[in-house]
KEFI-642681 format. One record per residue (C-alpha): residue number from 1; residue in three letters; x negated, y negated, z. Coordinates in steps of 0.5 Angstrom, whole numbers. Layout:
BEGIN
ATOM drenba numar    px    py    pz
ATOM    NUM   ala     X     Y     Z
...
This chain:
BEGIN
ATOM drenba numar    px    py    pz
ATOM      1   met    41    30   -75
ATOM      2   ala    34    32   -75
ATOM      3   ala    30    29   -69
ATOM      4   pro    25    24   -72
ATOM      5   pro    17    27   -72
ATOM      6   trp    15    22   -66
ATOM      7   ala    21    25   -61
ATOM      8   asp    16    29   -58
ATOM      9   leu    11    24   -57
ATOM     10   arg     4    28   -55
ATOM     11   asp    -1    24   -51
ATOM     12   val    -7    27   -55
ATOM     13   his   -11    22   -53
ATOM     14   leu   -12    25   -46
ATOM     15   asp   -15    32   -44
ATOM     16   thr    -9    34   -39
ATOM     17   ala    -7    39   -35
ATOM     18   pro     0    41   -34
ATOM     19   arg     4    39   -27
ATOM     20   thr     6    45   -23
ATOM     21   asp    12    45   -19
ATOM     22   ala     9    43   -13
ATOM     23   glu     6    37   -16
ATOM     24   arg    12    35   -19
ATOM     25   ala    15    35   -12
ATOM     26   arg    10    31    -9
ATOM     27   ile    10    26   -15
ATOM     28   ala    18    25   -14
ATOM     29   asp    16    24    -6
ATOM     30   val    11    19    -7
ATOM     31   thr    14    15   -12
ATOM     32   ala    21    15    -9
ATOM     33   leu    22     8    -7
ATOM     34   pro    24     7     1
ATOM     35   gln    31     4     3
ATOM     36   thr    28    -1     8
ATOM     37   phe    24    -7     7
ATOM     38   asp    21    -9    14
ATOM     39   thr    15    -6    13
ATOM     40   pro    10    -4     8
ATOM     41   trp    11     2     4
ATOM     42   arg     6     8     4
ATOM     43   phe     0     7    -1
ATOM     44   glu     2     0    -4
ATOM     45   glu    -4    -3    -2
ATOM     46   asn    -8     1    -6
ATOM     47   thr    -5    -2   -12
ATOM     48   ala    -9     3   -17
ATOM     49   gly   -10     9   -13
ATOM     50   ala   -17    11   -12
ATOM     51   gln   -19     6   -17
ATOM     52   thr   -17     0   -13
ATOM     53   val   -23    -5   -11
ATOM     54   arg   -23   -10    -5
ATOM     55   ala   -20   -16    -7
ATOM     56   arg   -25   -22    -8
ATOM     57   thr   -23   -29    -8
ATOM     58   thr   -28   -31   -13
ATOM     59   pro   -28   -31   -21
ATOM     60   asp   -31   -24   -21
ATOM     61   ala   -24   -21   -18
ATOM     62   phe   -22   -17   -25
ATOM     63   ser   -30   -15   -27
ATOM     64   gln   -31   -10   -22
ATOM     65   pro   -32    -2   -24
ATOM     66   ala   -27     2   -21
ATOM     67   glu   -28     5   -14
ATOM     68   asn   -28    12   -16
ATOM     69   leu   -33    12   -22
ATOM     70   thr   -39    17   -21
ATOM     71   phe   -46    14   -22
ATOM     72   ala   -47    16   -29
ATOM     73   gln   -40    13   -31
ATOM     74   glu   -42     6   -27
ATOM     75   leu   -48     6   -32
ATOM     76   asp   -44     7   -38
ATOM     77   phe   -39     1   -35
ATOM     78   arg   -45    -3   -34
ATOM     79   val   -47    -2   -42
ATOM     80   gly   -40    -3   -44
ATOM     81   asn   -40    -9   -40
ATOM     82   gly   -46   -12   -44
ATOM     83   leu   -43   -10   -51
ATOM     84   phe   -36   -14   -48
ATOM     85   arg   -40   -20   -47
ATOM     86   arg   -45   -20   -53
ATOM     87   leu   -45   -26   -57
ATOM     88   trp   -45   -24   -64
ATOM     89   val   -48   -28   -70
ATOM     90   ser   -48   -29   -77
ATOM     91   pro   -52   -24   -82
ATOM     92   pro   -57   -23   -84
ATOM     93   ala   -61   -24   -77
ATOM     94   ser   -67   -21   -73
ATOM     95   thr   -62   -18   -68
ATOM     96   leu   -59   -13   -72
ATOM     97   ala   -55   -10   -67
ATOM     98   ser   -52   -16   -66
ATOM     99   asp   -50   -19   -73
ATOM    100   gly   -44   -18   -77
ATOM    101   leu   -40   -24   -74
ATOM    102   gly   -34   -26   -79
ATOM    103   pro   -34   -29   -84
ATOM    104   leu   -27   -31   -81
ATOM    105   tyr   -26   -30   -73
ATOM    106   asn   -23   -32   -67
ATOM    107   ala   -28   -31   -62
ATOM    108   arg   -36   -29   -62
ATOM    109   ser   -35   -24   -56
ATOM    110   cys   -29   -20   -53
ATOM    111   gln   -31   -24   -47
ATOM    112   arg   -30   -31   -50
ATOM    113   cys   -22   -29   -50
ATOM    114   his   -22   -25   -44
ATOM    115   leu   -26   -30   -40
ATOM    116   lys   -28   -26   -33
ATOM    117   asp   -23   -20   -36
ATOM    118   gly   -17   -25   -34
ATOM    119   arg   -12   -28   -38
ATOM    120   gly   -13   -34   -44
ATOM    121   his    -9   -40   -44
ATOM    122   pro    -6   -45   -49
ATOM    123   pro   -10   -51   -51
ATOM    124   glu    -9   -57   -46
ATOM    125   gly   -10   -63   -51
ATOM    126   pro   -13   -64   -57
ATOM    127   asp   -20   -63   -55
ATOM    128   asp   -19   -57   -52
ATOM    129   ser   -21   -50   -56
ATOM    130   ala   -16   -45   -57
ATOM    131   val   -21   -40   -57
ATOM    132   ser   -17   -35   -52
ATOM    133   met   -10   -36   -56
ATOM    134   phe    -8   -35   -64
ATOM    135   leu    -2   -34   -68
ATOM    136   arg    -1   -27   -71
ATOM    137   ile     2   -27   -78
ATOM    138   ser     7   -23   -82
ATOM    139   val    12   -23   -88
ATOM    140   pro    18   -19   -89
ATOM    141   ala    17   -13   -94
ATOM    142   ala    22   -10   -98
ATOM    143   ser    22    -3   -94
ATOM    144   pro    17     0   -89
ATOM    145   gln    10     0   -91
ATOM    146   glu     7     7   -92
ATOM    147   val     5     9   -86
ATOM    148   ala    10     6   -82
ATOM    149   ala    16     9   -86
ATOM    150   phe    14    16   -82
ATOM    151   ile    17    12   -76
ATOM    152   asp    24    11   -75
ATOM    153   gly    26     4   -73
ATOM    154   thr    20     0   -76
ATOM    155   his    22    -7   -78
ATOM    156   pro    19    -8   -85
ATOM    157   thr    14   -13   -85
ATOM    158   ala     7   -14   -88
ATOM    159   pro     1   -18   -88
ATOM    160   asp     1   -25   -91
ATOM    161   pro    -2   -24   -98
ATOM    162   thr    -7   -29   -96
ATOM    163   tyr    -8   -30   -89
ATOM    164   gly    -8   -22   -87
ATOM    165   thr    -5   -21   -80
ATOM    166   gln    -8   -26   -76
ATOM    167   leu   -10   -33   -77
ATOM    168   gln   -17   -35   -75
ATOM    169   asp   -19   -42   -73
ATOM    170   phe   -27   -41   -73
ATOM    171   ser   -32   -39   -79
ATOM    172   leu   -39   -38   -81
ATOM    173   pro   -42   -44   -85
ATOM    174   gly   -40   -44   -92
ATOM    175   his   -33   -41   -91
ATOM    176   ala   -27   -45   -89
ATOM    177   pro   -23   -43   -82
ATOM    178   glu   -16   -41   -84
ATOM    179   tyr   -13   -46   -80
ATOM    180   arg   -12   -51   -73
ATOM    181   leu    -7   -49   -68
ATOM    182   glu    -3   -55   -66
ATOM    183   val     2   -54   -60
ATOM    184   thr     7   -60   -57
ATOM    185   tyr    11   -59   -52
ATOM    186   asp    18   -62   -50
ATOM    187   glu    20   -62   -42
ATOM    188   val    26   -58   -40
ATOM    189   thr    29   -59   -33
ATOM    190   val    32   -54   -30
ATOM    191   pro    37   -55   -24
ATOM    192   leu    36   -50   -18
ATOM    193   ser    40   -49   -11
ATOM    194   gly    38   -53    -5
ATOM    195   gly    37   -60    -9
ATOM    196   gln    31   -57   -12
ATOM    197   ser    29   -57   -20
ATOM    198   ala    24   -54   -24
ATOM    199   ser    21   -57   -31
ATOM    200   leu    20   -52   -37
ATOM    201   arg    16   -54   -43
ATOM    202   gln    18   -52   -49
ATOM    203   pro    13   -51   -54
ATOM    204   thr    13   -52   -62
ATOM    205   tyr     7   -49   -66
ATOM    206   arg     4   -51   -72
ATOM    207   ala    -1   -48   -77
ATOM    208   ala    -5   -54   -79
ATOM    209   asp   -10   -56   -84
ATOM    210   leu    -9   -49   -87
ATOM    211   gly   -16   -47   -91
ATOM    212   tyr   -13   -43   -96
ATOM    213   gly    -7   -46   -99
ATOM    214   pro     0   -45   -96
ATOM    215   leu     3   -39   -92
ATOM    216   thr     7   -35   -96
ATOM    217   ala    15   -36   -96
ATOM    218   gly    18   -33   -90
ATOM    219   ala    12   -32   -86
ATOM    220   met    13   -31   -79
ATOM    221   leu     8   -33   -74
ATOM    222   ser     7   -31   -66
ATOM    223   pro     3   -34   -61
ATOM    224   arg    -1   -30   -57
ATOM    225   val    -5   -31   -51
ATOM    226   ala   -11   -26   -49
ATOM    227   pro    -8   -22   -43
ATOM    228   gln   -12   -20   -37
ATOM    229   met   -16   -13   -38
ATOM    230   ile   -15    -9   -31
ATOM    231   gly   -12    -2   -30
ATOM    232   met   -12    -1   -38
ATOM    233   gly   -14     6   -37
ATOM    234   leu    -9     8   -32
ATOM    235   leu    -3     5   -36
ATOM    236   glu    -6     9   -42
ATOM    237   ala    -6    16   -37
ATOM    238   ile     2    15   -35
ATOM    239   pro     5    21   -38
ATOM    240   ala     9    19   -45
ATOM    241   gln    15    23   -43
ATOM    242   asp    15    19   -36
ATOM    243   ile    16    13   -40
ATOM    244   leu    21    15   -45
ATOM    245   arg    25    18   -39
ATOM    246   leu    26    10   -37
ATOM    247   ala    28     8   -44
ATOM    248   asp    36     7   -44
ATOM    249   pro    37     4   -51
ATOM    250   asp    44     4   -51
ATOM    251   asp    45     2   -44
ATOM    252   thr    49     8   -42
ATOM    253   asp    49     7   -34
ATOM    254   asp    52     0   -36
ATOM    255   asp    47    -4   -32
ATOM    256   gly    45    -9   -37
ATOM    257   ile    38    -6   -38
ATOM    258   ser    36    -3   -45
ATOM    259   gly    29    -1   -45
ATOM    260   arg    27     2   -51
ATOM    261   ala    20     5   -53
ATOM    262   gln    15     2   -58
ATOM    263   val    13     8   -63
ATOM    264   val     7     6   -67
ATOM    265   trp     2     9   -72
ATOM    266   ser    -5    10   -68
ATOM    267   asp   -11     9   -73
ATOM    268   val   -15    13   -68
ATOM    269   his   -11    19   -68
ATOM    270   asp    -8    19   -75
ATOM    271   gln    -1    20   -72
ATOM    272   pro     5    16   -69
ATOM    273   met     4    15   -61
ATOM    274   leu     8    11   -56
ATOM    275   gly     6     4   -56
ATOM    276   arg     3     1   -49
ATOM    277   phe    -2    -5   -50
ATOM    278   gly    -1   -12   -53
ATOM    279   leu     5   -16   -52
ATOM    280   lys     9   -12   -56
ATOM    281   ala     6    -6   -55
ATOM    282   gly     3    -5   -62
ATOM    283   asn    -3    -1   -60
ATOM    284   pro    -2     6   -57
ATOM    285   thr    -9     7   -54
ATOM    286   val   -15     3   -51
ATOM    287   met   -19     5   -57
ATOM    288   asp   -14     3   -62
ATOM    289   gln   -13    -4   -58
ATOM    290   val   -21    -5   -58
ATOM    291   ala   -22    -3   -65
ATOM    292   ser   -17    -7   -68
ATOM    293   ala   -20   -13   -63
ATOM    294   phe   -27   -12   -66
ATOM    295   ala   -24   -13   -73
ATOM    296   gly   -19   -18   -73
ATOM    297   asp   -22   -23   -67
ATOM    298   ile   -29   -22   -69
ATOM    299   gly   -30   -19   -76
ATOM    300   ile   -34   -13   -73
ATOM    301   ser   -33    -7   -77
ATOM    302   asn   -33     0   -73
ATOM    303   pro   -31     7   -75
ATOM    304   ile   -23     5   -74
ATOM    305   his   -23    -1   -78
ATOM    306   arg   -29    -1   -83
ATOM    307   ala   -29    -7   -87
ATOM    308   gly   -35   -12   -86
ATOM    309   ser   -30   -18   -87
ATOM    310   gly   -26   -16   -82
ATOM    311   asp   -19   -19   -83
ATOM    312   cys   -20   -23   -89
ATOM    313   thr   -16   -21   -95
ATOM    314   asp   -17   -20  -103
ATOM    315   ala   -15   -27  -104
ATOM    316   gln   -21   -29  -100
ATOM    317   thr   -26   -27  -105
ATOM    318   asp   -32   -31  -102
ATOM    319   cys   -30   -28   -95
ATOM    320   thr   -30   -21   -98
ATOM    321   ala   -36   -22  -102
ATOM    322   ala   -40   -25   -96
ATOM    323   leu   -46   -21   -93
ATOM    324   his   -44   -17   -87
ATOM    325   gly   -48   -14   -82
ATOM    326   gly   -48    -7   -83
ATOM    327   asp   -54    -3   -80
ATOM    328   pro   -56     4   -84
ATOM    329   glu   -57     7   -77
ATOM    330   gln   -50     6   -75
ATOM    331   gly   -47     9   -81
ATOM    332   gly   -47     2   -85
ATOM    333   leu   -42    -1   -79
ATOM    334   glu   -43    -7   -75
ATOM    335   ile   -42    -3   -68
ATOM    336   asp   -42     5   -69
ATOM    337   gln   -38    10   -65
ATOM    338   gln   -42    10   -59
ATOM    339   gly   -42     2   -58
ATOM    340   leu   -34     3   -59
ATOM    341   asp   -34     9   -54
ATOM    342   leu   -38     4   -49
ATOM    343   val   -33    -2   -50
ATOM    344   thr   -27     3   -49
ATOM    345   phe   -30     6   -43
ATOM    346   tyr   -31    -1   -40
ATOM    347   ser   -24    -3   -42
ATOM    348   arg   -21     3   -39
ATOM    349   thr   -25     3   -32
ATOM    350   leu   -24    -4   -30
ATOM    351   gly   -22    -4   -22
ATOM    352   val   -15    -7   -20
ATOM    353   pro   -16   -11   -14
ATOM    354   ala   -12    -9    -7
ATOM    355   arg    -6   -12    -5
ATOM    356   arg    -6   -18     0
ATOM    357   asp    -2   -19     6
ATOM    358   val     3   -13     5
ATOM    359   asp     5   -14    12
ATOM    360   asp     6   -22    12
ATOM    361   pro    13   -23    14
ATOM    362   gln    15   -28     8
ATOM    363   val    12   -23     3
ATOM    364   leu    16   -17     6
ATOM    365   ala    22   -22     5
ATOM    366   gly    20   -23    -2
ATOM    367   arg    19   -16    -4
ATOM    368   arg    27   -15    -2
ATOM    369   val    29   -21    -6
ATOM    370   phe    25   -18   -12
ATOM    371   phe    29   -12   -11
ATOM    372   asp    36   -15   -10
ATOM    373   ser    35   -19   -16
ATOM    374   gly    34   -14   -21
ATOM    375   cys    27   -15   -22
ATOM    376   ala    24    -8   -21
ATOM    377   thr    29    -5   -26
ATOM    378   cys    24    -7   -31
ATOM    379   his    18    -8   -27
ATOM    380   arg    18    -1   -25
ATOM    381   pro    13    -1   -18
ATOM    382   asn    10     5   -19
ATOM    383   his     8    11   -23
ATOM    384   val     3    17   -22
ATOM    385   thr    -2    19   -28
ATOM    386   his    -3    25   -32
ATOM    387   arg    -7    31   -28
ATOM    388   leu   -14    30   -33
ATOM    389   lys   -19    35   -34
ATOM    390   gly   -26    34   -32
ATOM    391   glu   -29    27   -29
ATOM    392   asn   -24    23   -32
ATOM    393   pro   -23    17   -26
ATOM    394   ala   -16    16   -28
ATOM    395   ser   -13    23   -26
ATOM    396   phe    -7    24   -22
ATOM    397   gln    -7    17   -19
ATOM    398   leu    -1    14   -15
ATOM    399   ile    -1     7   -18
ATOM    400   trp     3     0   -17
ATOM    401   pro     3    -4   -24
ATOM    402   tyr    10    -6   -24
ATOM    403   thr    12    -5   -31
ATOM    404   asp    16     1   -35
ATOM    405   leu    12    -1   -41
ATOM    406   leu    18    -1   -45
ATOM    407   leu    21    -6   -50
ATOM    408   his    26   -11   -47
ATOM    409   asp    30   -17   -50
ATOM    410   met    28   -23   -47
ATOM    411   gly    33   -28   -50
ATOM    412   pro    32   -33   -55
ATOM    413   gly    28   -38   -51
ATOM    414   leu    22   -33   -51
ATOM    415   ala    24   -30   -58
ATOM    416   asp    18   -31   -63
ATOM    417   asn    23   -28   -68
ATOM    418   arg    17   -24   -71
ATOM    419   pro    18   -16   -71
ATOM    420   glu    13   -12   -70
ATOM    421   gly    13    -4   -70
ATOM    422   arg    20    -2   -67
ATOM    423   ala    20    -9   -63
ATOM    424   asp    25   -14   -66
ATOM    425   gly    24   -22   -65
ATOM    426   thr    27   -22   -58
ATOM    427   glu    23   -16   -55
ATOM    428   trp    17   -16   -51
ATOM    429   arg    13   -11   -47
ATOM    430   thr    14   -11   -40
ATOM    431   ala     8   -15   -37
ATOM    432   pro     4   -11   -31
ATOM    433   leu     4   -15   -25
ATOM    434   trp    -2   -12   -22
ATOM    435   gly    -7   -18   -20
ATOM    436   val    -2   -23   -22
ATOM    437   gly    -3   -27   -16
ATOM    438   leu   -11   -28   -17
ATOM    439   thr   -10   -31   -24
ATOM    440   glu   -12   -38   -21
ATOM    441   lys   -18   -35   -18
ATOM    442   val   -20   -31   -24
ATOM    443   ser   -18   -36   -30
ATOM    444   gly   -18   -43   -27
ATOM    445   his   -11   -44   -29
ATOM    446   thr    -4   -41   -27
ATOM    447   asn    -1   -40   -35
ATOM    448   phe     3   -34   -36
ATOM    449   leu     8   -31   -41
ATOM    450   his     6   -29   -48
ATOM    451   asp     4   -36   -50
ATOM    452   gly     2   -39   -43
ATOM    453   arg     8   -44   -43
ATOM    454   ala     9   -42   -36
ATOM    455   arg     5   -46   -31
ATOM    456   ser     7   -43   -25
ATOM    457   leu    10   -36   -23
ATOM    458   leu    17   -40   -22
ATOM    459   glu    17   -42   -29
ATOM    460   ala    15   -35   -32
ATOM    461   val    21   -33   -28
ATOM    462   leu    26   -38   -31
ATOM    463   trp    24   -37   -38
ATOM    464   his    27   -30   -37
ATOM    465   gly    33   -29   -41
ATOM    466   gly    37   -23   -45
ATOM    467   glu    37   -17   -41
ATOM    468   ala    33   -21   -35
ATOM    469   gln    39   -27   -35
ATOM    470   ser    42   -24   -29
ATOM    471   ala    36   -23   -25
ATOM    472   arg    34   -30   -27
ATOM    473   asp    40   -33   -25
ATOM    474   arg    40   -30   -18
ATOM    475   val    33   -34   -17
ATOM    476   val    36   -40   -19
ATOM    477   gln    42   -40   -15
ATOM    478   met    39   -36    -9
ATOM    479   pro    37   -40    -2
ATOM    480   pro    30   -44    -3
ATOM    481   glu    27   -40     2
ATOM    482   asp    29   -34    -2
ATOM    483   arg    26   -37    -8
ATOM    484   ala    19   -39    -4
ATOM    485   ala    19   -32    -1
ATOM    486   leu    20   -28    -8
ATOM    487   ile    14   -33   -11
ATOM    488   arg    10   -31    -5
ATOM    489   phe    11   -23    -6
ATOM    490   leu     9   -24   -13
ATOM    491   glu     2   -28   -11
ATOM    492   ser     1   -22    -6
ATOM    493   leu     1   -17   -12
């Protein structure tokens, strides 16, 4: 059988130099995990290599430029930050560079979802906004879509004919919002060893007050909370072949873990690429992620997604016919290539805070529990990025993101039952863990997982099922002091 056209995935988004034999030997040495757990490991405090920044105890901990930027790059970072924070307004407006919002949207700026570059949260009560959370939507298709047909294993889905690819809960005057997100919870008690217990909240989501009629029969909804932003350029610079070598879709080593590569179409590079970003790894590059968010979340046309009406469909005629903010000086777009490049650079170069308390005895004990429980099988601790040409700050860095960037079956408890690309309804990308212990400092909450249902790191662990079921069960059954050490270790990341 001929190999699929994406079998030899190329990192076409990067200007790479080949690794020498000496470099490959160095990489094998620095990424080999020591067998001892009683002392810190070499370099693990520098979570992002030369991009690591000092760990701050303020809400700005995720908003610092990478430590190794040049002076000129830091200027680009600052300008990109300004565009990331820009509040877009409805057209026409005297501020031509800032109009083009909507007409339907989820937020007025990137910063509104990724507040302080951290993670979003579900609405807490009827008076709380869902601005950092929305529902993705798709419907079954008879066969893979035209582009997706080039990618073996893609699930046949299509946008909802009326509501598109995601539901927007805000709109400009004269337009109805698409829906209102309703979330209710049932509490589920989980007994733990040592007479302890934990309470998990099982969510139910409803698209209420639909503004454009009923959803299409068979519509599939998936709740998504905005993820944290740090380290994206480094994740993008991990060689695709390094990630593919970690995949074991048939579980040939019989360890119960069968990570699979997500392969998706890049609208930026017009070819299949390895998926890395998004909760199901639905975007292959940072620019693909940024461009799709501008269009879908804010309704801003850009060189990759040129429609001035954002995610509006042909069925939403008032939306598609509405005045848009395209500026002739920007090629008729609401943000041009230069602006897209700057926001992409900003997103790539947010610094990752250094580890804390790496020599604390409880942290060291928790690191041993993390490995002994099997967590590190998917949350792979370290990688070395490509050697990149020029002054790319992501070049040849030893990083500790604690992810394999692969898709894993997480069981029925976390299933959204909505396929995306090659991911099925139970699969999610392994979430990077770097910075997870600073979530409360940055975001003011401790909500985790794809929909923020977990109110603590322990709850997040206890929701794991599928391939992670055995690791989760070990956490339930271990002595309480080991469980406490595990959480203490995670808090140090």
